[in-house]
C-alpha positions as CSV (number, residue, x, y, z in Angstrom):
1,X,-0.2,-51.8,48.1
2,X,1.5,-50.5,45.0
3,X,-1.9,-49.9,43.4
4,X,-3.1,-47.9,46.4
5,X,0.0,-45.7,46.3
6,X,-0.5,-45.2,42.6
7,X,-4.1,-44.0,43.0
8,X,-3.0,-41.7,45.8
9,X,-0.4,-40.2,43.5
10,X,-2.9,-39.7,40.7
11,X,-5.3,-38.0,43.1
12,X,-2.6,-35.6,44.2
13,X,-1.8,-34.8,40.6
14,X,-5.5,-34.1,39.8
15,X,-5.7,-31.8,42.8
16,X,-2.6,-29.9,41.7
17,X,-4.0,-29.6,38.2
18,X,-7.3,-28.3,39.4
19,X,-5.5,-25.8,41.7
20,X,-3.4,-24.7,38.7
21,X,-6.5,-24.2,36.5
22,X,-8.3,-22.3,39.3
23,X,-5.2,-20.1,39.8
24,X,-4.9,-19.4,36.1
25,X,-8.6,-18.6,35.8
26,X,-8.4,-16.3,38.7
27,X,-5.6,-14.4,37.0
28,X,-7.1,-14.4,33.5
29,X,-10.6,-13.4,34.5
30,X,-9.7,-9.9,35.5
31,X,-7.7,-9.6,32.3
32,X,-10.7,-10.7,30.3
33,X,-13.0,-8.3,32.1
34,X,-10.4,-5.5,31.5
35,X,-10.2,-6.4,27.8
36,X,-13.9,-6.4,27.4
37,X,-14.2,-3.0,29.1
38,X,-11.4,-1.5,27.0
39,X,-13.0,-2.9,23.8
40,X,-16.3,-1.5,24.8
41,X,-14.8,1.9,25.7
42,X,-12.9,1.9,22.3
43,X,-16.1,1.0,20.5
44,X,-18.0,3.8,22.3
45,X,-15.2,6.3,21.5
46,X,-15.2,5.4,17.8
47,X,-19.0,5.7,17.7
48,X,-18.9,9.0,19.5
49,X,-16.3,10.4,17.1
50,X,-18.2,9.1,14.1
51,X,-21.5,10.7,15.4
52,X,-19.6,14.0,16.0
53,X,-18.1,14.0,12.5
54,X,-21.3,13.1,10.8
55,X,-23.1,15.9,12.7
56,X,-20.6,18.3,11.4
57,X,-21.2,17.1,7.9
58,X,-25.0,17.4,8.3
59,X,-24.6,20.9,9.7
60,X,-22.5,21.8,6.6
61,X,-25.1,20.3,4.3
62,X,-27.8,22.3,6.0
63,X,-25.9,25.5,5.1
64,X,-24.8,24.3,1.6
65,X,-26.9,21.5,0.1
66,X,-24.4,20.6,-2.6
67,X,-22.5,17.3,-2.1
68,X,-18.8,17.5,-1.7
69,X,-16.0,15.3,-3.1
70,X,-12.6,15.7,-1.4
71,X,-9.2,14.7,-2.8
72,X,-6.3,13.9,-0.5
73,X,-3.2,15.1,-2.3
74,X,-0.6,16.6,0.1
75,X,1.7,17.6,-2.8
76,X,-0.9,19.1,-5.2
77,X,1.5,21.9,-6.1
78,X,4.2,19.5,-7.3
79,X,4.7,19.1,-11.1
80,X,4.6,15.3,-11.5
81,X,2.3,12.9,-13.3
82,X,0.2,12.3,-10.2
83,X,-0.7,16.0,-10.0
84,X,-1.8,15.9,-13.7
85,X,-4.2,13.1,-12.7
86,X,-5.5,15.2,-9.9
87,X,-6.2,18.3,-12.1
88,X,-7.8,16.3,-14.9
89,X,-10.0,14.4,-12.4
90,X,-11.1,17.7,-10.9
91,X,-11.9,19.1,-14.3
92,X,-13.8,16.0,-15.4
93,X,-16.0,16.1,-12.3
94,X,-16.7,19.8,-12.6
95,X,-17.7,19.3,-16.3
96,X,-20.0,16.3,-15.6
97,X,-21.4,17.3,-12.2
98,X,-21.9,21.1,-12.0
99,X,-23.7,20.8,-8.6
100,X,-20.8,19.0,-6.8
101,X,-18.3,21.0,-4.8
102,X,-14.7,20.0,-4.8
103,X,-12.1,20.1,-2.0
104,X,-8.4,19.4,-2.1
105,X,-6.5,18.5,1.1
106,X,-2.9,19.8,0.5
107,X,0.2,20.3,2.6
108,X,1.6,23.0,0.5
109,X,2.4,25.9,2.8
110,X,3.4,29.4,1.7
111,X,1.2,29.5,-1.4
112,X,-2.3,30.6,-2.1
113,X,-5.1,28.8,-3.9
114,X,-4.7,31.2,-6.8
115,X,-1.0,30.3,-7.1
116,X,-1.7,26.6,-7.0
117,X,-4.3,26.9,-9.8
118,X,-1.9,29.1,-11.8
119,X,0.8,26.5,-11.4
120,X,-1.5,23.8,-12.7
121,X,-2.2,25.9,-15.8
122,X,1.5,26.7,-16.5
123,X,2.8,23.1,-15.9
124,X,-0.1,21.1,-17.3
125,X,-2.1,23.4,-19.5
126,X,-5.1,22.7,-17.4
127,X,-7.6,25.4,-16.3
128,X,-10.6,24.4,-14.1
129,X,-14.1,25.6,-15.1
130,X,-14.8,26.7,-11.5
131,X,-12.9,27.3,-8.3
132,X,-12.1,24.5,-5.8
133,X,-11.6,24.8,-2.0
134,X,-8.2,24.0,-0.6
135,X,-7.8,22.8,2.9
136,X,-4.2,23.5,3.9
137,X,-2.8,20.9,6.3
138,X,0.0,21.9,8.7
139,X,1.5,18.4,9.4
140,X,2.8,17.3,6.0
141,X,6.2,16.6,7.6
142,X,4.6,13.5,9.0
143,X,4.6,11.9,5.6
144,X,8.1,13.0,4.5
145,X,10.5,10.1,4.0
146,X,13.2,12.2,5.6
147,X,11.3,12.1,8.9
148,X,11.9,8.4,9.2
149,X,15.5,7.2,8.7
150,X,14.4,3.7,9.7
151,X,11.2,1.8,9.0
152,X,10.3,4.5,6.5
153,X,7.3,2.8,5.0
154,X,5.7,2.2,8.4
155,X,6.6,5.7,9.6
156,X,5.1,7.4,6.5
157,X,2.0,5.2,6.7
158,X,1.4,6.0,10.4
159,X,2.1,9.7,9.6
160,X,-0.5,9.6,6.8
161,X,-3.1,8.5,9.4
162,X,-2.4,11.5,11.6
163,X,-2.4,13.8,8.5
164,X,-5.7,12.1,7.4
165,X,-7.2,12.8,10.8
166,X,-6.2,16.5,10.5
167,X,-7.9,16.6,7.1
168,X,-11.0,14.8,8.3
169,X,-11.5,17.1,11.4
170,X,-10.9,20.1,9.2
171,X,-13.6,19.2,6.7
172,X,-15.9,16.2,6.5
173,X,-16.7,15.4,2.9
174,X,-19.4,13.2,1.4
175,X,-17.0,11.3,-0.8
176,X,-13.3,11.0,-0.1
177,X,-10.7,10.1,-2.9
178,X,-7.1,9.3,-2.0
179,X,-5.3,10.4,-5.2
180,X,-1.7,10.0,-4.0
181,X,-1.4,6.5,-2.6
182,X,-2.0,7.0,1.2
183,X,-4.1,3.9,1.7
184,X,-4.0,4.1,5.5
185,X,-6.2,7.2,5.4
186,X,-9.0,5.1,3.8
187,X,-10.3,3.4,6.9
188,X,-10.2,6.7,8.8
189,X,-12.5,8.4,6.4
190,X,-14.7,5.3,5.9
191,X,-15.2,4.2,9.5
192,X,-14.8,7.5,11.5
193,X,-16.0,9.9,8.9
194,X,-18.7,7.7,7.5
195,X,-17.7,8.8,4.0
196,X,-17.8,6.9,0.7
197,X,-14.1,6.3,-0.1
198,X,-12.3,5.7,-3.4
199,X,-8.6,5.6,-4.4
200,X,-6.5,6.1,-7.5
201,X,-3.3,4.1,-7.1
202,X,-0.2,5.2,-9.0
203,X,2.2,2.8,-7.2
204,X,1.7,0.2,-4.5
205,X,3.4,1.2,-1.3
206,X,4.9,-2.3,-1.0
207,X,5.1,-4.8,-3.8
208,X,6.3,-8.3,-4.5
209,X,9.1,-6.8,-6.6
210,X,10.3,-5.0,-3.5
211,X,10.3,-8.3,-1.6
212,X,12.3,-10.0,-4.3
213,X,14.9,-7.2,-4.2
214,X,15.4,-7.8,-0.4
215,X,15.2,-11.6,-0.7
216,X,17.9,-11.6,-3.4
217,X,19.9,-9.1,-1.4
218,X,20.0,-6.7,-4.3
219,X,21.2,-3.1,-3.4
220,X,18.8,-0.4,-4.7
221,X,17.7,3.0,-3.6
222,X,15.2,1.4,-1.1
223,X,17.6,-1.4,0.0
224,X,20.9,-0.1,1.4
225,X,24.2,-1.9,1.0
226,X,24.3,-2.4,4.8
227,X,21.1,-4.5,4.7
228,X,21.7,-6.3,1.3
229,X,25.1,-7.5,2.5
230,X,23.8,-8.9,5.8
231,X,21.6,-12.1,5.6
232,X,20.1,-11.6,9.0
233,X,19.1,-8.1,8.4
234,X,17.7,-9.1,4.9
235,X,15.6,-11.8,6.5
236,X,14.3,-9.4,9.1
237,X,13.4,-6.9,6.4
238,X,11.5,-9.5,4.4
239,X,9.4,-10.3,7.5
240,X,8.9,-6.6,8.0
241,X,7.7,-6.2,4.4
242,X,5.5,-9.2,4.6
243,X,3.8,-7.9,7.8
244,X,3.5,-4.4,6.3
245,X,2.0,-5.9,3.0
246,X,-0.7,-7.6,5.1
247,X,-1.7,-4.5,6.9
248,X,-1.5,-2.4,3.7
249,X,-3.8,-4.8,2.0
250,X,-6.4,-4.6,4.8
251,X,-6.3,-0.8,4.6
252,X,-6.6,-0.7,0.9
253,X,-9.5,-3.2,0.8
254,X,-11.6,-0.5,2.7
255,X,-11.9,1.4,-0.5
256,X,-15.4,1.3,-2.2
257,X,-13.7,2.0,-5.6
258,X,-10.2,1.3,-6.7
259,X,-8.6,2.7,-9.9
260,X,-5.1,1.8,-10.9
261,X,-2.9,3.5,-13.5
262,X,-1.4,0.5,-15.4
263,X,-1.4,-3.2,-16.0
264,X,1.7,-3.5,-13.7
265,X,0.0,-1.7,-10.8
266,X,-3.2,-3.8,-11.4
267,X,-1.4,-7.0,-10.8
268,X,0.1,-5.9,-7.5
269,X,-3.0,-4.3,-6.2
270,X,-5.1,-7.4,-6.9
271,X,-2.6,-9.5,-5.1
272,X,-2.4,-7.2,-2.1
273,X,-5.9,-5.6,-1.8
274,X,-7.9,-8.6,-3.1
275,X,-10.8,-6.7,-4.4
276,X,-11.1,-7.6,-8.1
277,X,-14.8,-6.6,-8.5
278,X,-14.0,-3.0,-7.3
279,X,-10.7,-2.6,-9.2
280,X,-10.2,-1.2,-12.8
281,X,-7.4,0.2,-14.9
282,X,-7.8,3.9,-15.7
283,X,-4.7,5.0,-17.6
284,X,-3.5,8.5,-16.5
285,X,-4.1,11.5,-18.7
286,X,-1.3,12.6,-21.0
287,X,-1.6,15.8,-22.9
288,X,-0.9,14.1,-26.2
289,X,-3.0,16.6,-28.3
290,X,-0.8,19.5,-27.4
291,X,2.3,17.6,-28.5
292,X,0.7,16.4,-31.7
293,X,1.0,19.9,-33.1
294,X,4.8,19.4,-33.2
295,X,5.6,18.5,-36.8
296,X,7.3,15.2,-37.6
297,X,9.6,15.9,-40.5
298,X,13.0,14.8,-41.6
299,X,14.0,18.2,-43.0
300,X,16.7,19.8,-40.9
301,X,17.5,16.5,-39.2
302,X,19.9,15.5,-42.0
303,X,22.1,18.4,-41.2
304,X,21.4,18.4,-37.5
305,X,24.6,19.4,-35.7
306,X,23.4,18.9,-32.1
307,X,21.4,16.0,-30.8
308,X,19.7,16.4,-27.4
309,X,18.7,13.6,-25.1
310,X,15.9,14.8,-22.9
311,X,14.7,13.2,-19.6
312,X,11.3,14.3,-18.1
313,X,10.6,13.3,-14.5
314,X,10.6,14.5,-10.9
315,X,14.0,14.5,-9.1
316,X,13.1,11.6,-6.9
317,X,15.6,8.7,-6.1
318,X,13.6,6.1,-7.9
319,X,13.8,8.0,-11.2
320,X,17.5,7.0,-11.2
321,X,19.0,10.1,-12.8
322,X,22.4,8.7,-11.9
323,X,21.9,5.9,-14.4
324,X,21.1,8.5,-17.1
325,X,24.3,10.5,-16.4
326,X,26.5,7.4,-16.3
327,X,25.0,5.9,-19.5
328,X,25.5,9.3,-21.2
329,X,29.2,9.3,-20.1
330,X,29.6,5.8,-21.7
331,X,27.9,7.0,-24.9
332,X,30.4,9.9,-25.1
333,X,33.3,7.5,-24.5
334,X,32.1,5.4,-27.4
335,X,31.3,8.2,-29.8
336,X,33.2,11.2,-28.7
337,X,31.1,14.2,-29.7
338,X,28.5,11.9,-31.3
339,X,27.2,11.4,-34.8
340,X,26.9,14.6,-36.8
341,X,28.2,16.9,-34.0
342,X,27.8,17.4,-30.3
343,X,25.5,15.7,-27.8
344,X,23.8,17.2,-24.8
345,X,21.7,15.7,-22.0
346,X,18.8,17.8,-20.6
347,X,17.3,16.7,-17.3
348,X,13.8,18.3,-16.9
349,X,11.8,17.8,-13.7
350,X,10.1,19.2,-10.6
351,X,11.5,19.6,-7.2
352,X,9.0,19.0,-4.4
353,X,11.1,20.0,-1.4
354,X,14.6,20.7,-0.1
355,X,15.4,17.0,-0.3
356,X,14.8,17.0,-4.0
357,X,16.9,20.2,-4.4
358,X,19.8,18.5,-2.5
359,X,19.5,15.5,-4.8
360,X,19.9,17.8,-7.8
361,X,23.1,19.3,-6.3
362,X,24.5,15.7,-5.9
363,X,23.6,14.9,-9.5
364,X,25.5,18.1,-10.6
365,X,28.4,16.9,-8.5
366,X,28.3,13.5,-10.3
367,X,28.4,15.4,-13.6
368,X,31.5,17.2,-12.5
369,X,33.1,14.0,-11.4
370,X,32.4,12.3,-14.7
371,X,33.5,15.3,-16.7
372,X,30.2,15.9,-18.4
373,X,29.0,19.0,-16.6
374,X,29.4,21.1,-19.8
375,X,27.1,18.6,-21.7
376,X,24.3,18.1,-19.0
377,X,21.7,20.8,-18.4
378,X,19.3,20.8,-15.5
379,X,15.9,22.5,-16.0
380,X,13.8,22.6,-12.8
381,X,10.0,23.4,-12.6
382,X,9.9,24.8,-16.1
383,X,6.7,26.1,-17.7
384,X,4.8,23.9,-20.0
385,X,5.7,25.8,-23.2
386,X,9.4,25.4,-22.4
387,X,8.9,21.7,-21.9
388,X,7.3,21.5,-25.4
389,X,10.2,23.3,-27.0
390,X,12.7,21.0,-25.4
391,X,10.8,17.9,-26.5
392,X,10.4,19.3,-30.0
393,X,14.2,19.8,-30.4
394,X,15.1,16.4,-28.8
395,X,16.2,13.3,-30.7
396,X,15.8,10.9,-27.8
397,X,13.5,10.8,-24.8
398,X,15.2,9.1,-21.8
399,X,13.5,7.2,-18.9
400,X,15.4,5.1,-16.4
401,X,13.0,4.3,-13.5
402,X,12.9,0.6,-12.6
403,X,9.3,-0.7,-12.4
404,X,7.8,2.7,-13.3
405,X,4.1,2.3,-12.5
406,X,3.1,4.0,-15.8
407,X,5.2,6.8,-17.2
408,X,3.4,9.9,-18.3
409,X,6.7,11.4,-19.3
410,X,7.3,8.4,-21.6
411,X,4.0,9.0,-23.3
412,X,4.7,12.8,-23.7
413,X,8.1,12.1,-25.3
414,X,6.5,9.7,-27.8
415,X,3.7,12.1,-28.6
416,X,6.2,15.0,-29.1
417,X,8.1,12.9,-31.6
418,X,11.2,11.9,-29.7
419,X,12.4,8.4,-29.9
420,X,11.8,7.0,-26.5
421,X,14.4,4.9,-24.6
422,X,12.7,3.6,-21.5
423,X,13.4,1.0,-18.7
424,X,12.6,-2.5,-19.6
425,X,10.1,-3.0,-16.8
426,X,6.7,-1.9,-15.4
427,X,4.3,0.3,-17.3
428,X,6.7,1.3,-20.1
429,X,7.3,-2.3,-21.0
430,X,3.7,-3.7,-20.5
431,X,1.6,-0.7,-21.6
432,X,3.5,1.9,-23.5
433,X,6.6,1.0,-25.5
434,X,4.9,-1.9,-27.2
435,X,4.6,-2.7,-30.9
436,X,1.7,-0.8,-32.5
437,X,0.1,-2.3,-35.6
438,X,3.3,-4.4,-36.1
439,X,5.6,-1.3,-36.0
440,X,8.3,-0.4,-33.5
441,X,7.4,2.4,-31.1
442,X,10.7,2.8,-29.1
443,X,13.5,1.1,-27.3
444,X,14.0,-0.5,-23.9
445,X,17.1,-1.0,-21.8
446,X,18.0,-1.9,-18.2
447,X,21.6,-1.0,-17.4
448,X,24.4,1.5,-18.2
449,X,25.7,-0.5,-21.1
450,X,22.4,-1.3,-22.7
451,X,21.3,2.3,-22.4
452,X,24.5,3.6,-24.0
453,X,24.2,0.9,-26.8
454,X,20.6,1.8,-27.4
455,X,21.3,5.6,-27.6
456,X,24.2,4.8,-30.0
457,X,21.8,2.7,-32.2
458,X,19.1,5.5,-32.3
459,X,21.7,8.2,-33.2
460,X,23.1,6.0,-36.0
461,X,19.6,5.5,-37.6
462,X,18.8,7.4,-40.8
463,X,16.4,10.3,-40.5
464,X,13.8,8.2,-42.4
465,X,14.1,5.2,-40.1
466,X,13.8,7.5,-37.1
467,X,10.7,9.1,-38.6
468,X,9.0,5.8,-39.1
469,X,9.5,4.9,-35.4
470,X,8.3,8.4,-34.3
471,X,5.1,8.1,-36.4
472,X,4.3,4.7,-35.0
473,X,4.9,5.9,-31.4
474,X,2.7,9.0,-31.9
475,X,-0.2,7.0,-33.3
476,X,0.1,4.5,-30.4
477,X,-0.2,7.0,-27.6
478,X,-3.6,8.5,-28.6
479,X,-5.2,5.9,-26.2
480,X,-3.6,7.8,-23.3
481,X,-5.1,11.2,-24.0
482,X,-6.9,13.5,-21.5
483,X,-10.2,12.7,-23.2
484,X,-9.7,8.9,-22.8
485,X,-8.8,9.4,-19.1
486,X,-11.8,11.5,-18.4
487,X,-14.2,9.0,-20.0
488,X,-12.7,6.1,-18.1
489,X,-12.4,8.0,-14.8
490,X,-16.1,9.2,-14.9
491,X,-17.3,5.7,-15.8
492,X,-15.4,4.2,-12.8
493,X,-16.6,7.0,-10.5
494,X,-20.3,6.7,-11.5
495,X,-21.4,4.2,-8.8
496,X,-20.0,6.5,-6.0
497,X,-21.2,9.7,-7.6
498,X,-24.7,8.3,-8.0
499,X,-24.8,7.7,-4.2
500,X,-24.2,11.4,-3.4
501,X,-27.3,13.0,-2.0
């Protein structure tokens, strides 16, 4: 009897299980159909957009048979190292491939193409052999950090996709190069535009170093005190960064060709984009030849009454100008007016927008607060010739960015004959301020005290000892010249340029 009841119970369970499965299937089946339909519609939409864009490119080629290479550089009128890479790359392509037309997507409003080209000549001493076409984008605000007070990386990356779409629909090139680090535009141009795509990476959008800063709850410019002091918020930010790094790697891996600017950047991009066969180091161009004309002599230095410490870099938060001012204050506290007379700190750099200009005002306020306003001079967006004069007069070239991807300003200071004092990390540590033929090329530091101590050491050196370091540094930076960049850049670009019809 018990066995019969047990069998009956099992039968009822089986019927209930079958009914449940049928119910679930009846609910899931419409969802599966809907998913398939939506996927098909999305596929058809993508293919339709791709065909429309490719038709536009064919129509353009029918009118003008020359192939076109387009560079995505929303801030092409800024005065930083990334812009020097852009102008040297454009010049290199024009010299090697006279039949190729060049386009630059820029978000710079209120300026003309002639003014942009004139600015490149004034700031970088670069004149292009032929004109280029500028496509002026109207939605650059979408990639401004100020537009995203929270989830800034994600917001800027999504914004770059919309800005990339505006660029693609404005002009469909044959070859697309992201020269500013907007990796999320690469799949848009590759899969929707059907373009060959390449990228020159100055700095990974997210890196393992950024993750370590958050994990260790270390407050920095990109990790506020409110997050670093809260373990739950720090854990959530680590998860956010990890998820973002995965998506960033997928976007970057769409590139047919990847150029990175330093050994430090290479390590991070290989870890994130996982495309070693397509990745190579192309050191950025530094106008070392222009600075080599500055004489390296000890005469006049023996009786030098004023020593200037010069910093060259855009007024962005990661450049850490605050550290420079605070270290300078500590140096003055140790040495008063300084060896042999007075000391002055000259901060030279470009301002891209109102945010940068506000940052300069805050730095000037810090100078007032620390009582060094009469010793610190700000020089914004100055012409190239004035930059040369300041570096020629300087004793120390100062750099304070943590994990600087490369450091064109560091190279320029060394070529000009200043004694460089750079941050003990990133490109300056791995590629630039390294011993050359057994000789010292500069100094490295990482905090207010070590910077102040290093500046004190440099100023205390004899003119002959300083001259030896300056000569070693100048010889070492010849490998970062414009000519070396152009040769490496064209060699890396050759596979893609060869595919242009």
